[in-house]
DRENSE-957988 format. One record per atom (N, C-alpha, C): residue in three letters; x, y, z; atom name; residue number from 1. Coordinates in nm, 2 decimals, padded with zeros to 4 digits. Atoms other than C-alpha are relative to their C-alpha. Last residue first. Layout:
REM DRENSE-957988
+------+--------+--------+--------+------+-----+
: rest :   east :  north :     up : atom :  nr :
+------+--------+--------+--------+------+-----+
:  ALA :      X :      Y :      Z :   CA : NUM :
...
+------+--------+--------+--------+------+-----+
***
This chain:
REM DRENSE-957988
+------+--------+--------+--------+------+-----+
: rest :   east :  north :     up : atom :  nr :
+------+--------+--------+--------+------+-----+
:  UNK :  00.14 : -00.10 : -00.04 :    N :  81 :
:  UNK :  10.90 :  09.33 :  15.56 :   CA :  81 :
:  UNK : -00.09 : -00.08 : -00.01 :    C :  81 :
:  UNK :  00.01 : -00.08 : -00.12 :    N :  80 :
:  UNK :  11.22 :  09.09 :  15.66 :   CA :  80 :
:  UNK : -00.10 :  00.11 :  00.00 :    C :  80 :
:  UNK : -00.01 : -00.17 :  00.02 :    N :  79 :
:  UNK :  11.16 :  08.87 :  15.39 :   CA :  79 :
:  UNK : -00.02 :  00.06 :  00.13 :    C :  79 :
:  UNK :  00.12 : -00.09 :  00.00 :    N :  78 :
:  UNK :  11.16 :  08.49 :  15.45 :   CA :  78 :
:  UNK :  00.06 :  00.14 :  00.01 :    C :  78 :
:  UNK :  00.11 :  00.00 : -00.07 :    N :  77 :
:  UNK :  11.46 :  08.32 :  15.31 :   CA :  77 :
:  UNK : -00.09 :  00.10 :  00.03 :    C :  77 :
:  UNK :  00.05 : -00.12 : -00.05 :    N :  76 :
:  UNK :  11.58 :  08.29 :  14.97 :   CA :  76 :
:  UNK : -00.03 :  00.00 :  00.18 :    C :  76 :
:  UNK : -00.07 :  00.06 : -00.09 :    N :  75 :
:  UNK :  11.69 :  07.93 :  14.83 :   CA :  75 :
:  UNK : -00.03 :  00.14 :  00.10 :    C :  75 :
:  UNK :  00.00 :  00.11 : -00.09 :    N :  74 :
:  UNK :  11.42 :  07.91 :  14.60 :   CA :  74 :
:  UNK :  00.12 : -00.03 :  00.13 :    C :  74 :
:  UNK :  00.12 : -00.03 : -00.12 :    N :  73 :
:  UNK :  11.40 :  08.29 :  14.52 :   CA :  73 :
:  UNK :  00.00 : -00.16 :  00.06 :    C :  73 :
:  UNK :  00.00 : -00.06 : -00.06 :    N :  72 :
:  UNK :  11.76 :  08.30 :  14.41 :   CA :  72 :
:  UNK : -00.11 : -00.04 :  00.10 :    C :  72 :
:  UNK : -00.07 :  00.07 : -00.11 :    N :  71 :
:  UNK :  11.74 :  07.97 :  14.22 :   CA :  71 :
:  UNK :  00.01 :  00.11 :  00.11 :    C :  71 :
:  UNK :  00.09 :  00.14 : -00.07 :    N :  70 :
:  UNK :  11.44 :  08.11 :  14.03 :   CA :  70 :
:  UNK :  00.08 : -00.06 :  00.09 :    C :  70 :
:  UNK :  00.15 : -00.04 : -00.08 :    N :  69 :
:  UNK :  11.60 :  08.44 :  13.95 :   CA :  69 :
:  UNK : -00.10 : -00.12 :  00.11 :    C :  69 :
:  UNK : -00.04 : -00.10 : -00.13 :    N :  68 :
:  UNK :  11.91 :  08.30 :  13.86 :   CA :  68 :
:  UNK : -00.08 :  00.00 :  00.08 :    C :  68 :
:  UNK : -00.04 :  00.12 : -00.11 :    N :  67 :
:  UNK :  11.71 :  08.05 :  13.63 :   CA :  67 :
:  UNK :  00.08 :  00.07 :  00.12 :    C :  67 :
:  UNK :  00.09 :  00.06 : -00.09 :    N :  66 :
:  UNK :  11.53 :  08.36 :  13.49 :   CA :  66 :
:  UNK :  00.01 : -00.13 :  00.09 :    C :  66 :
:  UNK :  00.08 : -00.06 : -00.07 :    N :  65 :
:  UNK :  11.79 :  08.57 :  13.40 :   CA :  65 :
:  UNK : -00.10 : -00.10 :  00.09 :    C :  65 :
:  UNK : -00.11 :  00.02 : -00.12 :    N :  64 :
:  UNK :  12.00 :  08.32 :  13.26 :   CA :  64 :
:  UNK : -00.06 :  00.05 :  00.08 :    C :  64 :
:  UNK :  00.04 :  00.20 : -00.10 :    N :  63 :
:  UNK :  11.69 :  08.24 :  13.03 :   CA :  63 :
:  UNK :  00.09 :  00.02 :  00.08 :    C :  63 :
:  UNK :  00.14 :  00.06 : -00.11 :    N :  62 :
:  UNK :  11.68 :  08.64 :  12.98 :   CA :  62 :
:  UNK : -00.04 : -00.10 :  00.04 :    C :  62 :
:  UNK :  00.10 :  00.07 :  00.10 :    N :  61 :
:  UNK :  12.03 :  08.70 :  12.82 :   CA :  61 :
:  UNK : -00.10 : -00.03 :  00.12 :    C :  61 :
:  UNK :  00.00 :  00.14 : -00.03 :    N :  60 :
:  UNK :  12.30 :  08.87 :  13.05 :   CA :  60 :
:  UNK : -00.18 : -00.03 : -00.07 :    C :  60 :
:  UNK : -00.04 :  00.05 :  00.08 :    N :  59 :
:  UNK :  12.41 :  09.22 :  12.98 :   CA :  59 :
:  UNK : -00.05 : -00.16 : -00.03 :    C :  59 :
:  UNK :  00.09 : -00.01 :  00.11 :    N :  58 :
:  UNK :  12.19 :  09.37 :  13.25 :   CA :  58 :
:  UNK :  00.07 : -00.05 : -00.17 :    C :  58 :
:  UNK :  00.02 :  00.10 :  00.06 :    N :  57 :
:  UNK :  12.34 :  09.17 :  13.52 :   CA :  57 :
:  UNK : -00.09 :  00.04 : -00.14 :    C :  57 :
:  UNK : -00.13 :  00.07 :  00.06 :    N :  56 :
:  UNK :  12.52 :  09.43 :  13.71 :   CA :  56 :
:  UNK : -00.06 : -00.13 : -00.10 :    C :  56 :
:  UNK : -00.14 : -00.06 :  00.08 :    N :  55 :
:  UNK :  12.28 :  09.68 :  13.61 :   CA :  55 :
:  UNK :  00.12 : -00.10 :  00.01 :    C :  55 :
:  UNK :  00.04 : -00.03 :  00.12 :    N :  54 :
:  UNK :  11.98 :  09.50 :  13.73 :   CA :  54 :
:  UNK :  00.14 :  00.05 : -00.09 :    C :  54 :
:  UNK :  00.03 :  00.16 :  00.03 :    N :  53 :
:  UNK :  12.09 :  09.35 :  14.07 :   CA :  53 :
:  UNK :  00.00 :  00.05 : -00.18 :    C :  53 :
:  UNK : -00.12 :  00.08 : -00.05 :    N :  52 :
:  UNK :  12.22 :  09.71 :  14.17 :   CA :  52 :
:  UNK :  00.00 : -00.09 : -00.08 :    C :  52 :
:  UNK : -00.06 : -00.09 :  00.12 :    N :  51 :
:  UNK :  11.85 :  09.87 :  14.05 :   CA :  51 :
:  UNK :  00.13 : -00.06 : -00.02 :    C :  51 :
:  UNK :  00.03 :  00.05 :  00.12 :    N :  50 :
:  UNK :  11.71 :  09.58 :  14.28 :   CA :  50 :
:  UNK :  00.09 :  00.09 : -00.13 :    C :  50 :
:  UNK : -00.04 :  00.14 :  00.03 :    N :  49 :
:  UNK :  11.94 :  09.66 :  14.53 :   CA :  49 :
:  UNK : -00.07 : -00.04 : -00.10 :    C :  49 :
:  UNK : -00.12 :  00.00 : -00.01 :    N :  48 :
:  UNK :  11.84 :  10.03 :  14.54 :   CA :  48 :
:  UNK :  00.07 : -00.13 : -00.08 :    C :  48 :
:  UNK : -00.02 : -00.08 :  00.17 :    N :  47 :
:  UNK :  11.49 :  10.02 :  14.53 :   CA :  47 :
:  UNK :  00.13 : -00.04 : -00.08 :    C :  47 :
:  UNK :  00.04 :  00.08 :  00.06 :    N :  46 :
:  UNK :  11.54 :  09.79 :  14.84 :   CA :  46 :
:  UNK : -00.03 :  00.00 : -00.17 :    C :  46 :
:  UNK : -00.16 :  00.13 :  00.04 :    N :  45 :
:  UNK :  11.75 :  10.05 :  15.00 :   CA :  45 :
:  UNK : -00.06 : -00.13 : -00.10 :    C :  45 :
:  UNK : -00.08 : -00.04 :  00.08 :    N :  44 :
:  UNK :  11.43 :  10.28 :  14.91 :   CA :  44 :
:  UNK :  00.16 : -00.08 :  00.01 :    C :  44 :
:  UNK : -00.08 :  00.10 :  00.05 :    N :  43 :
:  UNK :  11.20 :  10.08 :  15.09 :   CA :  43 :
:  UNK :  00.09 :  00.08 : -00.11 :    C :  43 :
:  UNK : -00.07 :  00.12 : -00.08 :    N :  42 :
:  UNK :  11.13 :  10.35 :  15.37 :   CA :  42 :
:  UNK :  00.02 : -00.12 : -00.09 :    C :  42 :
:  UNK : -00.10 : -00.02 : -00.05 :    N :  41 :
:  UNK :  11.15 :  10.65 :  15.14 :   CA :  41 :
:  UNK :  00.07 : -00.14 :  00.07 :    C :  41 :
:  UNK :  00.02 :  00.01 : -00.16 :    N :  40 :
:  UNK :  10.89 :  10.49 :  14.91 :   CA :  40 :
:  UNK :  00.13 :  00.03 :  00.11 :    C :  40 :
:  UNK : -00.12 :  00.06 : -00.08 :    N :  39 :
:  UNK :  10.96 :  10.55 :  14.55 :   CA :  39 :
:  UNK : -00.05 :  00.01 :  00.15 :    C :  39 :
:  UNK :  00.00 : -00.11 : -00.11 :    N :  38 :
:  UNK :  10.67 :  10.63 :  14.29 :   CA :  38 :
:  UNK :  00.13 : -00.08 :  00.10 :    C :  38 :
:  UNK :  00.09 : -00.13 :  00.00 :    N :  37 :
:  UNK :  10.62 :  10.54 :  13.95 :   CA :  37 :
:  UNK :  00.01 :  00.06 :  00.11 :    C :  37 :
:  UNK :  00.07 :  00.02 : -00.18 :    N :  36 :
:  UNK :  10.83 :  10.19 :  14.02 :   CA :  36 :
:  UNK : -00.10 :  00.09 :  00.01 :    C :  36 :
:  UNK :  00.01 :  00.14 : -00.04 :    N :  35 :
:  UNK :  10.88 :  10.12 :  13.65 :   CA :  35 :
:  UNK : -00.04 : -00.02 :  00.10 :    C :  35 :
:  UNK :  00.07 :  00.11 :  00.08 :    N :  34 :
:  UNK :  10.86 :  10.40 :  13.41 :   CA :  34 :
:  UNK : -00.03 : -00.09 :  00.05 :    C :  34 :
:  UNK :  00.10 : -00.06 :  00.12 :    N :  33 :
:  UNK :  10.94 :  10.72 :  13.62 :   CA :  33 :
:  UNK : -00.06 : -00.13 : -00.09 :    C :  33 :
:  UNK :  00.11 : -00.04 : -00.10 :    N :  32 :
:  UNK :  11.16 :  10.54 :  13.90 :   CA :  32 :
:  UNK : -00.08 :  00.05 : -00.05 :    C :  32 :
:  UNK :  00.10 :  00.12 : -00.03 :    N :  31 :
:  UNK :  11.32 :  10.31 :  13.62 :   CA :  31 :
:  UNK : -00.08 :  00.08 :  00.09 :    C :  31 :
:  UNK :  00.09 :  00.04 :  00.08 :    N :  30 :
:  UNK :  11.40 :  10.64 :  13.41 :   CA :  30 :
:  UNK : -00.07 : -00.12 :  00.08 :    C :  30 :
:  UNK :  00.14 : -00.10 :  00.03 :    N :  29 :
:  UNK :  11.57 :  10.80 :  13.69 :   CA :  29 :
:  UNK : -00.13 : -00.07 : -00.06 :    C :  29 :
:  UNK :  00.05 : -00.02 : -00.14 :    N :  28 :
:  UNK :  11.81 :  10.48 :  13.80 :   CA :  28 :
:  UNK : -00.13 :  00.08 : -00.02 :    C :  28 :
:  UNK :  00.07 :  00.08 :  00.01 :    N :  27 :
:  UNK :  11.88 :  10.46 :  13.40 :   CA :  27 :
:  UNK : -00.08 : -00.03 :  00.14 :    C :  27 :
:  UNK :  00.08 :  00.02 :  00.08 :    N :  26 :
:  UNK :  12.00 :  10.79 :  13.43 :   CA :  26 :
:  UNK : -00.11 : -00.11 :  00.00 :    C :  26 :
:  UNK :  00.11 : -00.07 :  00.00 :    N :  25 :
:  UNK :  12.17 :  10.74 :  13.70 :   CA :  25 :
:  UNK : -00.11 :  00.04 : -00.03 :    C :  25 :
:  UNK :  00.07 :  00.06 : -00.10 :    N :  24 :
:  UNK :  12.35 :  10.44 :  13.59 :   CA :  24 :
:  UNK : -00.10 :  00.09 :  00.05 :    C :  24 :
:  UNK :  00.11 :  00.12 :  00.04 :    N :  23 :
:  UNK :  12.44 :  10.61 :  13.27 :   CA :  23 :
:  UNK : -00.06 : -00.06 :  00.11 :    C :  23 :
:  UNK :  00.06 : -00.08 :  00.02 :    N :  22 :
:  UNK :  12.60 :  10.92 :  13.51 :   CA :  22 :
:  UNK : -00.11 : -00.06 : -00.08 :    C :  22 :
:  UNK :  00.09 : -00.09 : -00.12 :    N :  21 :
:  UNK :  12.78 :  10.72 :  13.73 :   CA :  21 :
:  UNK : -00.12 :  00.05 : -00.08 :    C :  21 :
:  UNK :  00.07 :  00.08 : -00.05 :    N :  20 :
:  UNK :  12.94 :  10.53 :  13.39 :   CA :  20 :
:  UNK : -00.10 :  00.00 :  00.15 :    C :  20 :
:  UNK :  00.06 :  00.02 :  00.08 :    N :  19 :
:  UNK :  13.04 :  10.84 :  13.22 :   CA :  19 :
:  UNK : -00.10 : -00.14 :  00.03 :    C :  19 :
:  UNK :  00.14 : -00.02 : -00.04 :    N :  18 :
:  UNK :  13.18 :  10.99 :  13.49 :   CA :  18 :
:  UNK : -00.10 : -00.06 : -00.08 :    C :  18 :
:  UNK :  00.05 : -00.05 :  00.08 :    N :  17 :
:  UNK :  13.57 :  10.88 :  13.46 :   CA :  17 :
:  UNK : -00.14 :  00.00 :  00.09 :    C :  17 :
:  UNK :  00.16 :  00.06 :  00.01 :    N :  16 :
:  UNK :  13.86 :  10.81 :  13.65 :   CA :  16 :
:  UNK : -00.06 :  00.07 : -00.07 :    C :  16 :
:  UNK :  00.03 :  00.17 :  00.05 :    N :  15 :
:  UNK :  14.22 :  10.79 :  13.55 :   CA :  15 :
:  UNK : -00.15 : -00.06 :  00.03 :    C :  15 :
:  UNK :  00.00 :  00.14 : -00.06 :    N :  14 :
:  UNK :  14.30 :  11.06 :  13.82 :   CA :  14 :
:  UNK : -00.01 : -00.12 : -00.03 :    C :  14 :
:  UNK : -00.16 :  00.03 :  00.00 :    N :  13 :
:  UNK :  14.37 :  11.35 :  13.58 :   CA :  13 :
:  UNK :  00.03 : -00.12 :  00.11 :    C :  13 :
:  UNK : -00.07 : -00.11 : -00.08 :    N :  12 :
:  UNK :  13.95 :  11.37 :  13.49 :   CA :  12 :
:  UNK :  00.18 : -00.08 :  00.03 :    C :  12 :
:  UNK : -00.09 :  00.06 : -00.11 :    N :  11 :
:  UNK :  13.86 :  11.15 :  13.20 :   CA :  11 :
:  UNK :  00.04 :  00.10 :  00.10 :    C :  11 :
:  UNK :  00.03 :  00.08 : -00.04 :    N :  10 :
:  UNK :  13.58 :  11.21 :  12.94 :   CA :  10 :
:  UNK :  00.04 : -00.03 :  00.16 :    C :  10 :
:  UNK : -00.04 :  00.18 : -00.04 :    N :   9 :
:  UNK :  13.73 :  11.51 :  12.80 :   CA :   9 :
:  UNK : -00.10 : -00.09 :  00.07 :    C :   9 :
:  UNK : -00.14 :  00.05 :  00.01 :    N :   8 :
:  UNK :  13.67 :  11.84 :  12.59 :   CA :   8 :
:  UNK :  00.05 : -00.14 :  00.06 :    C :   8 :
:  UNK :  00.02 :  00.02 :  00.14 :    N :   7 :
:  UNK :  13.26 :  11.84 :  12.56 :   CA :   7 :
:  UNK :  00.17 :  00.02 : -00.01 :    C :   7 :
:  UNK :  00.02 :  00.12 :  00.08 :    N :   6 :
:  UNK :  13.26 :  11.70 :  12.91 :   CA :   6 :
:  UNK :  00.01 :  00.06 : -00.15 :    C :   6 :
:  UNK :  00.08 : -00.04 :  00.17 :    N :   5 :
:  UNK :  13.38 :  12.00 :  13.05 :   CA :   5 :
:  UNK :  00.00 : -00.14 : -00.06 :    C :   5 :
:  UNK : -00.04 :  00.08 :  00.11 :    N :   4 :
:  UNK :  13.42 :  11.84 :  13.41 :   CA :   4 :
:  UNK : -00.05 :  00.09 : -00.11 :    C :   4 :
:  UNK :  00.10 :  00.02 :  00.08 :    N :   3 :
:  UNK :  13.42 :  12.06 :  13.73 :   CA :   3 :
:  UNK :  00.05 : -00.09 : -00.11 :    C :   3 :
:  UNK :  00.02 : -00.08 :  00.13 :    N :   2 :
:  UNK :  13.61 :  12.05 :  14.03 :   CA :   2 :
:  UNK : -00.07 : -00.03 : -00.08 :    C :   2 :
:  UNK :  00.10 :  00.06 :  00.11 :    N :   1 :
:  UNK :  13.58 :  11.95 :  14.38 :   CA :   1 :
:  UNK :  00.00 :  00.11 : -00.15 :    C :   1 :
+------+--------+--------+--------+------+-----+
***
């Protein structure tokens, strides 16, 4: 595994980049500190699922979020938790 010099380039020779992953992990850490306050290991998958949904829909306006969440909640089965 090679190190990336962020001062000189954002891409490796393979056409991949790290900025997306670094941005996601930064938002995940901020959510842990500011929103969740404490992450319990038993529910780590649930935190990751919420974070993934927020990441996938972060450029969608609040009205679409509301309708999407309401539809998902109405069609969701009983939680296993």
